[in-house]
C-alpha positions, -999 to +999 in steps of 0.1 A: +226+055-170+228+033-201+259+011-204+281+016-235+273-007-265+304-023-280+298-043-312+312-079-310+335-071-340+351-040-323+385-043-306+383-022-274+414-023-252+404+008-232+383+006-200+374+043-204+342+042-225+315+065-213+279+055-206+255+057-235+283+055-261+282+031-291+313+016-306+306-001-340+322-029-360+359-031-368+367-001-347+400-003-327+403+017-295+437+013-279+444+011-242+444+045-223+422+062-249+391+079-233+357+081-249+331+104-232+294+098-226+268+095-254+294+092-282+289+074-315+321+059-328+313+046-363+327+015-379+363+012-391+378+039-369+411+037-351+417+056-319+452+056-305+463+054-269+462+088-251+434+103-273+406+120-253+372+123-269+346+145-251+309+139-246+283+137-274+309+133-301+303+114-334+332+100-355+323+090-390+349+072-411+346+077-449+376+056-460+379+028-434+415+018-442+429+053-438+409+067-408+429+074-377+425+096-347+458+093-330+485+110-310+478+134-281+446+149-293+415+161-274+382+163-293+359+186-274+322+180-265+293+180-290+313+175-322+306+155-354+338+147-373+341+130-406+376+116-405 
């Protein structure tokens, strides 16, 4: 299985990033967040501790300074979300 890609300008504090996922520039993923397999987390997203993102999910940030996926949310499998 393909290891996750983490852009050098992303801040990833979580160790729970699924295989085949891509984390792009200026994204911040806090400790204890979980990202499933084959996810695409676009640039300038913020994912708070405790958030669970399922498999095959794409997050697309339209306004980088305002985008946030936080709190105790679960995003189910196979979703594409413009934040």
